[in-house]
Backbone as CSV, one residue per row, in Angstrom:
resi,resn,N_x,N_y,N_z,CA_x,CA_y,CA_z,C_x,C_y,C_z
1,UNK,5.295,-55.455,-60.192,4.100,-55.867,-60.931,4.402,-55.947,-62.422
2,UNK,4.878,-54.853,-63.026,5.217,-54.819,-64.446,6.731,-54.870,-64.573
3,UNK,7.219,-55.684,-65.510,8.662,-55.933,-65.600,9.463,-54.718,-66.035
4,UNK,8.847,-53.792,-66.780,9.553,-52.591,-67.209,8.573,-51.446,-67.370
5,UNK,9.042,-50.241,-67.114,8.204,-49.053,-67.316,8.687,-48.250,-68.511
6,UNK,9.726,-48.745,-69.159,10.316,-48.038,-70.300,9.603,-48.454,-71.582
7,UNK,8.423,-47.887,-71.795,7.607,-48.231,-72.952,7.347,-47.005,-73.817
8,UNK,7.246,-47.186,-75.132,6.870,-46.059,-75.989,5.407,-45.701,-75.760
9,UNK,5.069,-44.454,-75.945,3.694,-44.004,-75.753,2.760,-44.672,-76.759
10,UNK,1.604,-45.077,-76.268,0.592,-45.709,-77.115,-0.780,-45.412,-76.542
11,UNK,-1.704,-44.959,-77.389,-3.082,-44.725,-76.976,-3.996,-45.691,-77.716
12,UNK,-4.727,-46.493,-76.963,-5.653,-47.469,-77.548,-7.081,-46.924,-77.522
13,UNK,-7.876,-47.365,-78.470,-9.271,-46.947,-78.544,-10.092,-47.678,-77.493
14,UNK,-11.057,-46.974,-76.906,-11.904,-47.582,-75.882,-12.801,-48.673,-76.468
15,UNK,-13.187,-49.611,-75.624,-13.998,-50.746,-76.051,-15.403,-50.302,-76.452
16,UNK,-16.048,-51.136,-77.265,-17.401,-50.830,-77.732,-18.370,-50.698,-76.567
17,UNK,-18.182,-51.514,-75.530,-19.087,-51.456,-74.376,-19.043,-50.100,-73.694
18,UNK,-17.896,-49.420,-73.767,-17.773,-48.078,-73.191,-18.334,-47.026,-74.142
19,UNK,-18.040,-47.161,-75.424,-18.470,-46.156,-76.404,-19.983,-46.126,-76.563
20,UNK,-20.645,-47.246,-76.294,-22.105,-47.299,-76.440,-22.841,-46.971,-75.138
21,UNK,-22.098,-46.761,-74.046,-22.713,-46.405,-72.760,-21.983,-45.213,-72.144
22,UNK,-21.936,-44.096,-72.853,-21.137,-42.953,-72.385,-21.563,-42.409,-71.028
23,UNK,-22.864,-42.387,-70.762,-23.331,-41.856,-69.474,-22.881,-42.746,-68.317
24,UNK,-22.928,-44.049,-68.539,-22.481,-44.991,-67.508,-20.997,-44.813,-67.242
25,UNK,-20.210,-44.701,-68.311,-18.762,-44.533,-68.168,-18.438,-43.247,-67.421
26,UNK,-19.067,-42.156,-67.809,-18.799,-40.866,-67.157,-19.122,-40.922,-65.672
27,UNK,-20.232,-41.573,-65.332,-20.627,-41.694,-63.929,-19.629,-42.544,-63.148
28,UNK,-19.187,-43.655,-63.729,-18.231,-44.531,-63.044,-16.875,-43.855,-62.878
29,UNK,-16.436,-43.123,-63.892,-15.166,-42.401,-63.785,-15.241,-41.350,-62.683
30,UNK,-16.357,-40.643,-62.627,-16.537,-39.627,-61.585,-16.442,-40.252,-60.190
31,UNK,-17.026,-41.425,-60.013,-16.975,-42.113,-58.721,-15.557,-42.577,-58.390
32,UNK,-14.825,-43.067,-59.412,-13.452,-43.521,-59.190,-12.564,-42.354,-58.762
33,UNK,-12.777,-41.204,-59.390,-12.005,-40.007,-59.034,-12.350,-39.562,-57.618
34,UNK,-13.641,-39.563,-57.293,-14.088,-39.130,-55.967,-13.490,-39.994,-54.864
35,UNK,-13.380,-41.297,-55.116,-12.839,-42.218,-54.115,-11.316,-42.194,-54.050
36,UNK,-10.680,-41.498,-54.987,-9.221,-41.412,-54.972,-8.524,-42.562,-55.664
37,UNK,-9.275,-43.372,-56.406,-8.676,-44.498,-57.131,-8.061,-44.048,-58.454
38,UNK,-8.595,-42.967,-58.990,-8.231,-42.477,-60.311,-7.929,-40.986,-60.210
39,UNK,-6.809,-40.537,-60.779,-6.445,-39.122,-60.762,-6.774,-38.495,-62.115
40,UNK,-7.301,-37.276,-62.070,-7.645,-36.562,-63.286,-8.898,-35.729,-63.044
41,UNK,-9.425,-35.093,-64.098,-8.973,-35.168,-65.496,-7.836,-34.189,-65.796
42,UNK,-7.064,-34.536,-66.835,-5.989,-33.682,-67.333,-6.234,-33.416,-68.816
43,UNK,-6.093,-32.167,-69.210,-6.272,-31.817,-70.619,-5.151,-32.387,-71.466
44,UNK,-3.936,-32.362,-70.912,-2.768,-32.906,-71.599,-2.273,-34.139,-70.851
45,UNK,-1.596,-35.050,-71.547,-1.064,-36.240,-70.870,-0.185,-35.850,-69.689
46,UNK,-0.393,-36.437,-68.523,0.371,-36.059,-67.323,1.778,-36.637,-67.277
47,UNK,2.138,-37.450,-68.269,3.469,-38.067,-68.290,4.088,-37.924,-69.680
48,UNK,5.416,-37.957,-69.721,6.106,-37.844,-71.004,5.879,-39.095,-71.852
49,UNK,6.078,-40.257,-71.253,5.781,-41.531,-71.904,4.695,-42.230,-71.096
50,UNK,3.693,-42.746,-71.775,2.552,-43.307,-71.055,1.831,-44.319,-71.933
51,UNK,0.929,-45.055,-71.327,0.104,-46.015,-72.051,-1.361,-45.775,-71.700
52,UNK,-2.171,-45.545,-72.715,-3.617,-45.447,-72.545,-4.227,-46.765,-73.001
53,UNK,-4.787,-47.510,-72.072,-5.439,-48.780,-72.392,-6.945,-48.570,-72.528
54,UNK,-7.621,-49.441,-73.273,-9.064,-49.281,-73.475,-9.847,-49.502,-72.180
55,UNK,-10.870,-48.699,-71.986,-11.801,-48.945,-70.886,-13.060,-49.596,-71.452
56,UNK,-13.710,-50.379,-70.625,-14.940,-51.042,-71.022,-15.867,-51.168,-69.829
57,UNK,-17.051,-51.686,-70.064,-18.038,-51.876,-69.002,-18.316,-53.366,-68.832
58,UNK,-18.201,-53.845,-67.606,-18.557,-55.225,-67.274,-19.786,-55.192,-66.369
59,UNK,-20.679,-56.136,-66.572,-21.912,-56.190,-65.784,-21.962,-57.474,-64.972
60,UNK,-22.242,-57.336,-63.682,-22.323,-58.492,-62.804,-23.367,-59.486,-63.281
61,UNK,-23.012,-60.768,-63.294,-23.900,-61.806,-63.820,-25.201,-61.886,-63.037
62,UNK,-25.127,-61.741,-61.726,-26.314,-61.875,-60.884,-26.814,-60.527,-60.365
63,UNK,-25.887,-59.642,-60.014,-26.285,-58.353,-59.442,-26.707,-57.345,-60.507
64,UNK,-26.167,-57.506,-61.729,-26.447,-56.528,-62.776,-25.681,-55.229,-62.592
65,UNK,-24.836,-55.186,-61.552,-24.060,-53.982,-61.273,-22.985,-53.783,-62.336
66,UNK,-22.858,-52.557,-62.815,-21.874,-52.253,-63.849,-20.616,-51.668,-63.219
67,UNK,-19.478,-52.071,-63.768,-18.218,-51.554,-63.263,-17.270,-51.294,-64.424
68,UNK,-16.333,-50.417,-64.163,-15.354,-50.029,-65.169,-14.200,-51.025,-65.162
69,UNK,-13.816,-51.497,-66.345,-12.666,-52.387,-66.446,-11.644,-51.782,-67.396
70,UNK,-10.405,-52.112,-67.165,-9.302,-51.613,-67.983,-8.713,-52.798,-68.740
71,UNK,-8.780,-52.735,-70.066,-8.284,-53.837,-70.893,-6.772,-53.725,-71.045
72,UNK,-6.060,-54.285,-70.084,-4.601,-54.203,-70.091,-3.967,-55.297,-70.942
73,UNK,-4.797,-56.049,-71.673,-4.276,-57.019,-72.639,-4.229,-56.420,-74.044
74,UNK,-4.623,-55.172,-74.177,-4.506,-54.446,-75.448,-3.228,-53.614,-75.436
75,UNK,-2.634,-53.407,-76.618,-3.069,-53.860,-77.950,-2.761,-55.334,-78.179
76,UNK,-3.542,-55.945,-79.055,-3.366,-57.355,-79.387,-2.585,-57.497,-80.694
77,UNK,-1.749,-58.515,-80.754,-0.998,-58.819,-81.980,-0.238,-57.606,-82.512
78,UNK,0.426,-56.929,-81.602,1.210,-55.745,-81.964,2.638,-55.949,-81.460
79,UNK,3.547,-56.275,-82.369,4.931,-56.566,-81.980,5.657,-55.329,-81.468
80,UNK,5.232,-54.164,-81.914,5.902,-52.925,-81.525,5.475,-52.473,-80.135
81,UNK,4.210,-52.725,-79.801,3.676,-52.279,-78.510,3.109,-53.473,-77.746
82,UNK,3.853,-53.967,-76.784,3.349,-55.038,-75.931,2.289,-54.484,-74.983
83,UNK,1.320,-55.315,-74.621,0.322,-54.882,-73.644,0.935,-54.892,-72.248
84,UNK,0.275,-54.218,-71.319,0.758,-54.203,-69.937,0.747,-55.620,-69.364
85,UNK,-0.311,-56.375,-69.656,-0.376,-57.752,-69.149,0.715,-58.639,-69.736
86,UNK,1.161,-58.331,-70.952,2.267,-59.094,-71.543,3.549,-58.937,-70.731
87,UNK,3.651,-57.832,-70.003,4.861,-57.521,-69.239,4.786,-58.023,-67.798
88,UNK,3.735,-58.767,-67.488,3.565,-59.335,-66.148,3.675,-60.851,-66.257
89,UNK,4.602,-61.433,-65.537,4.868,-62.870,-65.627,3.669,-63.685,-65.130
90,UNK,3.167,-64.582,-65.973,2.023,-65.414,-65.599,2.329,-66.279,-64.381
91,UNK,3.555,-66.792,-64.318,3.922,-67.676,-63.209,3.862,-66.954,-61.872
92,UNK,4.207,-65.682,-61.873,4.166,-64.902,-60.633,2.737,-64.665,-60.165
93,UNK,1.785,-64.837,-61.069,0.391,-64.525,-60.746,-0.471,-65.767,-60.549
94,UNK,0.137,-66.941,-60.665,-0.649,-68.168,-60.507,-1.071,-68.337,-59.050
95,UNK,-2.258,-68.860,-58.846,-2.769,-69.037,-57.495,-3.873,-70.081,-57.503
96,UNK,-4.136,-70.643,-56.341,-5.226,-71.605,-56.193,-6.324,-70.964,-55.352
97,UNK,-7.557,-71.317,-55.671,-8.701,-70.721,-54.986,-9.375,-71.738,-54.063
98,UNK,-9.981,-71.225,-53.009,-10.733,-72.079,-52.106,-11.932,-72.658,-52.859
99,UNK,-12.351,-73.866,-52.492,-13.476,-74.526,-53.146,-14.679,-74.569,-52.207
100,UNK,-15.866,-74.683,-52.785,-17.065,-74.812,-51.965,-16.972,-76.058,-51.094
101,UNK,-16.285,-77.085,-51.593,-16.119,-78.314,-50.810,-15.318,-78.073,-49.533
102,UNK,-14.415,-77.087,-49.562,-13.640,-76.770,-48.360,-14.558,-76.258,-47.252
103,UNK,-15.517,-75.424,-47.622,-16.476,-74.911,-46.640,-17.400,-76.028,-46.161
104,UNK,-17.833,-76.865,-47.084,-18.720,-77.979,-46.724,-18.037,-78.919,-45.730
105,UNK,-16.762,-79.178,-45.947,-16.023,-80.070,-45.041,-16.013,-79.533,-43.613
106,UNK,-15.818,-78.220,-43.468,-15.788,-77.617,-42.127,-17.171,-77.678,-41.487
107,UNK,-18.201,-77.389,-42.270,-19.570,-77.425,-41.747,-19.933,-78.839,-41.290
108,UNK,-19.554,-79.835,-42.082,-19.826,-81.226,-41.704,-19.079,-81.606,-40.429
109,UNK,-17.872,-81.070,-40.286,-17.081,-81.363,-39.079,-17.730,-80.763,-37.832
110,UNK,-18.224,-79.533,-37.952,-18.827,-78.853,-36.798,-20.256,-79.326,-36.540
111,UNK,-20.938,-79.774,-37.580,-22.282,-80.307,-37.410,-23.393,-79.301,-37.646
112,UNK,-24.618,-79.802,-37.503,-25.807,-78.986,-37.734,-25.851,-77.795,-36.777
113,UNK,-26.437,-76.703,-37.255,-26.571,-75.450,-36.498,-25.235,-74.725,-36.308
114,UNK,-24.278,-75.003,-37.190,-23.024,-74.239,-37.162,-23.322,-72.775,-37.496
115,UNK,-22.469,-71.901,-36.984,-22.603,-70.468,-37.249,-21.792,-70.108,-38.501
116,UNK,-22.436,-69.444,-39.458,-21.747,-68.971,-40.656,-21.918,-67.461,-40.782
117,UNK,-20.818,-66.771,-40.995,-20.860,-65.326,-41.236,-20.092,-65.032,-42.524
118,UNK,-20.678,-64.255,-43.418,-20.024,-63.929,-44.679,-19.804,-62.422,-44.775
119,UNK,-18.620,-62.048,-45.249,-18.262,-60.646,-45.435,-17.609,-60.490,-46.802
120,UNK,-17.726,-59.304,-47.371,-16.901,-59.026,-48.544,-16.364,-57.603,-48.454
121,UNK,-15.117,-57.436,-48.893,-14.453,-56.137,-48.842,-14.919,-55.278,-50.007
122,UNK,-15.341,-54.079,-49.716,-15.785,-53.164,-50.763,-14.608,-52.718,-51.623
123,UNK,-14.853,-52.589,-52.910,-13.879,-52.072,-53.887,-12.668,-52.980,-54.089
124,UNK,-12.667,-54.125,-53.436,-11.684,-55.191,-53.682,-10.289,-54.697,-54.040
125,UNK,-9.884,-54.894,-55.318,-8.512,-54.598,-55.731,-8.099,-53.158,-55.437
126,UNK,-9.080,-52.268,-55.424,-8.755,-50.849,-55.291,-8.260,-50.487,-53.889
127,UNK,-8.239,-51.468,-52.990,-7.644,-51.245,-51.674,-6.121,-51.260,-51.735
128,UNK,-5.564,-51.721,-52.847,-4.106,-51.868,-52.968,-3.537,-50.806,-53.905
129,UNK,-2.532,-50.057,-53.462,-1.963,-48.994,-54.299,-1.042,-49.525,-55.389
130,UNK,-0.928,-48.756,-56.459,0.036,-49.026,-57.524,1.300,-48.230,-57.227
131,UNK,2.453,-48.831,-57.442,3.728,-48.137,-57.245,3.744,-46.884,-58.126
132,UNK,4.038,-45.704,-57.570,4.002,-44.460,-58.354,4.778,-44.503,-59.665
133,UNK,5.896,-45.234,-59.697,6.689,-45.300,-60.930,5.929,-45.985,-62.063
134,UNK,4.838,-46.715,-61.721,4.070,-47.420,-62.744,2.755,-46.727,-63.092
135,UNK,2.482,-45.588,-62.476,1.266,-44.842,-62.803,1.128,-44.552,-64.301
136,UNK,2.229,-44.197,-65.011,2.084,-43.892,-66.445,1.568,-45.065,-67.278
137,UNK,1.642,-46.274,-66.740,1.202,-47.454,-67.483,-0.288,-47.730,-67.322
138,UNK,-0.942,-46.972,-66.449,-2.348,-47.239,-66.137,-3.224,-46.025,-66.445
139,UNK,-3.011,-45.453,-67.620,-3.777,-44.275,-68.034,-5.019,-44.678,-68.826
140,UNK,-6.019,-43.814,-68.772,-7.204,-43.956,-69.619,-7.495,-42.596,-70.244
141,UNK,-8.299,-42.611,-71.281,-8.691,-41.364,-71.947,-10.188,-41.408,-72.195
142,UNK,-10.862,-40.347,-71.774,-12.310,-40.289,-71.939,-12.728,-38.857,-72.225
143,UNK,-13.497,-38.695,-73.292,-13.970,-37.375,-73.718,-12.812,-36.386,-73.821
144,UNK,-11.722,-36.865,-74.443,-10.518,-36.073,-74.740,-9.745,-35.649,-73.488
145,UNK,-10.063,-36.239,-72.355,-9.355,-35.935,-71.115,-8.621,-37.189,-70.633
146,UNK,-7.478,-36.950,-69.965,-6.630,-38.046,-69.492,-6.799,-38.273,-67.985
147,UNK,-6.687,-39.517,-67.587,-6.727,-39.922,-66.183,-5.691,-41.027,-65.997
148,UNK,-5.294,-41.266,-64.744,-4.450,-42.435,-64.489,-4.803,-43.051,-63.135
149,UNK,-4.718,-44.373,-63.091,-5.046,-45.114,-61.874,-3.874,-45.126,-60.905
150,UNK,-4.201,-45.013,-59.619,-3.196,-45.118,-58.562,-3.499,-46.320,-57.653
151,UNK,-4.553,-47.062,-57.996,-4.918,-48.285,-57.276,-5.078,-49.426,-58.283
152,UNK,-4.936,-50.654,-57.799,-5.056,-51.807,-58.681,-6.382,-51.786,-59.435
153,UNK,-6.342,-52.271,-60.661,-7.522,-52.224,-61.511,-8.040,-53.618,-61.845
154,UNK,-9.323,-53.683,-62.189,-9.886,-54.888,-62.775,-9.378,-54.964,-64.209
155,UNK,-8.813,-56.097,-64.570,-8.253,-56.251,-65.903,-6.751,-56.394,-65.897
156,UNK,-6.137,-56.191,-64.729,-4.687,-56.342,-64.607,-4.368,-57.769,-64.157
157,UNK,-3.448,-58.415,-64.863,-3.126,-59.821,-64.601,-2.704,-60.070,-63.157
158,UNK,-1.995,-59.140,-62.560,-1.449,-59.370,-61.221,-2.377,-58.940,-60.090
159,UNK,-3.486,-58.278,-60.408,-4.372,-57.770,-59.355,-4.885,-58.854,-58.411
160,UNK,-5.398,-59.995,-58.911,-5.892,-61.023,-57.981,-4.825,-61.528,-57.021
161,UNK,-3.625,-61.765,-57.538,-2.546,-62.297,-56.699,-2.139,-61.294,-55.626
162,UNK,-1.984,-60.038,-56.027,-1.583,-59.007,-55.065,-2.658,-58.839,-53.995
163,UNK,-3.921,-58.764,-54.431,-4.999,-58.586,-53.466,-5.123,-59.789,-52.543
164,UNK,-4.833,-60.976,-53.064,-4.936,-62.184,-52.248,-3.973,-62.145,-51.066
165,UNK,-2.828,-61.491,-51.239,-1.895,-61.344,-50.117,-2.553,-60.551,-48.981
166,UNK,-3.317,-59.518,-49.342,-4.040,-58.741,-48.335,-5.074,-59.613,-47.638
167,UNK,-5.826,-60.379,-48.411,-6.849,-61.251,-47.829,-6.235,-62.282,-46.889
168,UNK,-5.094,-62.847,-47.292,-4.411,-63.821,-46.441,-3.959,-63.181,-45.126
169,UNK,-3.506,-61.950,-45.210,-3.065,-61.251,-43.999,-4.231,-61.044,-43.033
170,UNK,-5.395,-60.678,-43.574,-6.570,-60.479,-42.723,-6.999,-61.793,-42.071
171,UNK,-6.925,-62.887,-42.822,-7.256,-64.200,-42.259,-6.261,-64.584,-41.162
172,UNK,-4.989,-64.295,-41.392,-3.955,-64.603,-40.399,-4.215,-63.840,-39.101
173,UNK,-4.573,-62.581,-39.220,-4.874,-61.766,-38.038,-6.062,-62.363,-37.280
174,UNK,-7.109,-62.726,-38.020,-8.312,-63.270,-37.381,-8.014,-64.576,-36.641
175,UNK,-7.244,-65.446,-37.267,-6.974,-66.760,-36.682,-5.974,-66.708,-35.534
176,UNK,-4.914,-65.933,-35.703,-3.818,-65.955,-34.731,-3.931,-64.903,-33.635
177,UNK,-4.501,-63.761,-33.950,-4.625,-62.706,-32.937,-5.946,-62.777,-32.178
178,UNK,-6.989,-63.284,-32.849,-8.316,-63.260,-32.231,-8.965,-64.643,-32.149
179,UNK,-8.201,-65.687,-32.500,-8.653,-67.074,-32.328,-9.986,-67.370,-33.003
180,UNK,-10.187,-66.807,-34.188,-11.371,-67.154,-34.972,-11.237,-68.616,-35.393
181,UNK,-12.269,-69.418,-35.153,-12.212,-70.870,-35.343,-11.787,-71.284,-36.741
182,UNK,-12.540,-70.863,-37.714,-12.260,-71.257,-39.095,-12.675,-70.125,-40.022
183,UNK,-11.758,-69.706,-40.898,-12.058,-68.635,-41.834,-11.511,-69.004,-43.205
184,UNK,-12.347,-68.856,-44.207,-11.984,-69.122,-45.595,-12.165,-67.836,-46.387
185,UNK,-11.392,-67.689,-47.451,-11.581,-66.505,-48.289,-11.411,-66.846,-49.759
186,UNK,-12.166,-66.143,-50.582,-12.045,-66.216,-52.032,-11.925,-64.780,-52.518
187,UNK,-10.672,-64.349,-52.711,-10.367,-62.956,-53.040,-10.990,-62.032,-51.995
188,UNK,-12.068,-61.295,-52.348,-12.621,-60.305,-51.417,-13.774,-60.849,-50.581
189,UNK,-14.095,-62.133,-50.729,-15.178,-62.744,-49.953,-14.607,-63.587,-48.818
190,UNK,-15.152,-63.398,-47.622,-14.685,-64.114,-46.436,-15.849,-64.873,-45.807
191,UNK,-15.570,-66.070,-45.319,-16.579,-66.881,-44.645,-15.993,-67.427,-43.356
192,UNK,-16.650,-67.126,-42.232,-16.240,-67.713,-40.956,-17.247,-68.795,-40.579
193,UNK,-16.738,-69.868,-39.984,-17.586,-70.992,-39.576,-17.247,-71.353,-38.134
194,UNK,-18.268,-71.374,-37.289,-18.093,-71.721,-35.880,-18.987,-72.901,-35.526
195,UNK,-18.564,-73.730,-34.572,-19.419,-74.836,-34.119,-20.662,-74.297,-33.416
196,UNK,-21.705,-75.108,-33.289,-22.972,-74.658,-32.706,-22.838,-74.074,-31.303
197,UNK,-21.890,-74.590,-30.502,-21.778,-74.122,-29.121,-20.879,-72.895,-28.988
198,UNK,-20.375,-72.380,-30.111,-19.540,-71.175,-30.073,-20.426,-69.934,-30.190
199,UNK,-19.812,-68.778,-30.001,-20.538,-67.512,-30.091,-20.288,-66.900,-31.474
200,UNK,-21.195,-67.198,-32.402,-21.040,-66.694,-33.764,-21.101,-65.185,-33.850
201,UNK,-21.878,-64.568,-32.957,-21.977,-63.109,-32.972,-20.654,-62.474,-32.544
202,UNK,-19.921,-63.153,-31.672,-18.600,-62.656,-31.279,-17.662,-62.667,-32.483
203,UNK,-17.713,-63.744,-33.258,-16.874,-63.824,-34.452,-17.207,-62.703,-35.424
204,UNK,-18.495,-62.439,-35.601,-18.897,-61.355,-36.488,-18.353,-60.020,-35.989
205,UNK,-18.450,-59.794,-34.683,-17.955,-58.541,-34.105,-16.441,-58.416,-34.285
206,UNK,-15.720,-59.519,-34.126,-14.262,-59.514,-34.301,-13.898,-59.151,-35.737
207,UNK,-14.571,-59.770,-36.703,-14.273,-59.486,-38.104,-14.574,-58.034,-38.446
208,UNK,-15.666,-57.517,-37.939,-16.007,-56.115,-38.183,-14.954,-55.197,-37.588
209,UNK,-14.441,-55.559,-36.408,-13.396,-54.766,-35.768,-12.109,-54.802,-36.591
210,UNK,-11.745,-55.986,-37.106,-10.529,-56.116,-37.914,-10.627,-55.257,-39.168
211,UNK,-11.764,-55.324,-39.853,-11.941,-54.515,-41.061,-11.874,-53.027,-40.733
212,UNK,-12.458,-52.650,-39.598,-12.450,-51.239,-39.213,-11.042,-50.774,-38.871
213,UNK,-10.303,-51.586,-38.101,-8.944,-51.211,-37.700,-8.002,-51.118,-38.890
214,UNK,-8.205,-51.977,-39.879,-7.342,-51.955,-41.065,-7.901,-51.033,-42.150
215,UNK,-8.985,-50.329,-41.806,-9.582,-49.323,-42.689,-10.045,-49.915,-44.016
216,UNK,-10.747,-51.042,-43.936,-11.341,-51.655,-45.118,-12.850,-51.686,-44.931
217,UNK,-13.567,-51.030,-45.835,-15.021,-51.061,-45.756,-15.513,-52.422,-46.238
218,UNK,-16.669,-52.840,-45.755,-17.147,-54.198,-46.012,-18.666,-54.239,-45.983
219,UNK,-19.205,-55.350,-46.436,-20.620,-55.646,-46.229,-20.699,-57.036,-45.631
220,UNK,-21.716,-57.283,-44.822,-21.836,-58.580,-44.143,-23.190,-59.183,-44.446
221,UNK,-23.223,-60.538,-44.424,-24.492,-61.234,-44.632,-24.571,-62.403,-43.664
């Protein structure tokens, strides 16, 4: 993921969105620790050389749900200290996304009264572990205490690409092992489409079984 772990220690200041919402940040950090995504708190830095990147709060455009993000593009314009994202090759992270037109094409092919089932994987990127040797690069600091991430974070350049490999694997299992007619995915969102004469409820049951067997929590609509 990161080209080198041999970096000088650097602590960045947290983003304004975090500093102005301390209660929200504390609550989100507590949840991340409880789920095992984040290790800590530590009074002293848990590593000899480490990087503390700024944390901030992002709010869902439609849901209004707040989540913790790690600004791995900081520090900016600092020749001495490259950001973590600077050390991740952009070309390795390039990817193409499914389009709404792709789903429309399948629905038009199957015709009216097609079965559609939508699922999304809970906690998305956090289903994928970070290599232990890179834990020192994913530290945060809050209320004078240190933490470090052991799962992929929002804000990391390579997170979408890495997580997409997991999504592709789940689609492959559904199509090849369980003969799901048509399945599309956009990162953590999955859509199955069946013709009107197929058993859409069977497809839903299959997808739920796959998520359960691979130990991925989900929501369905």
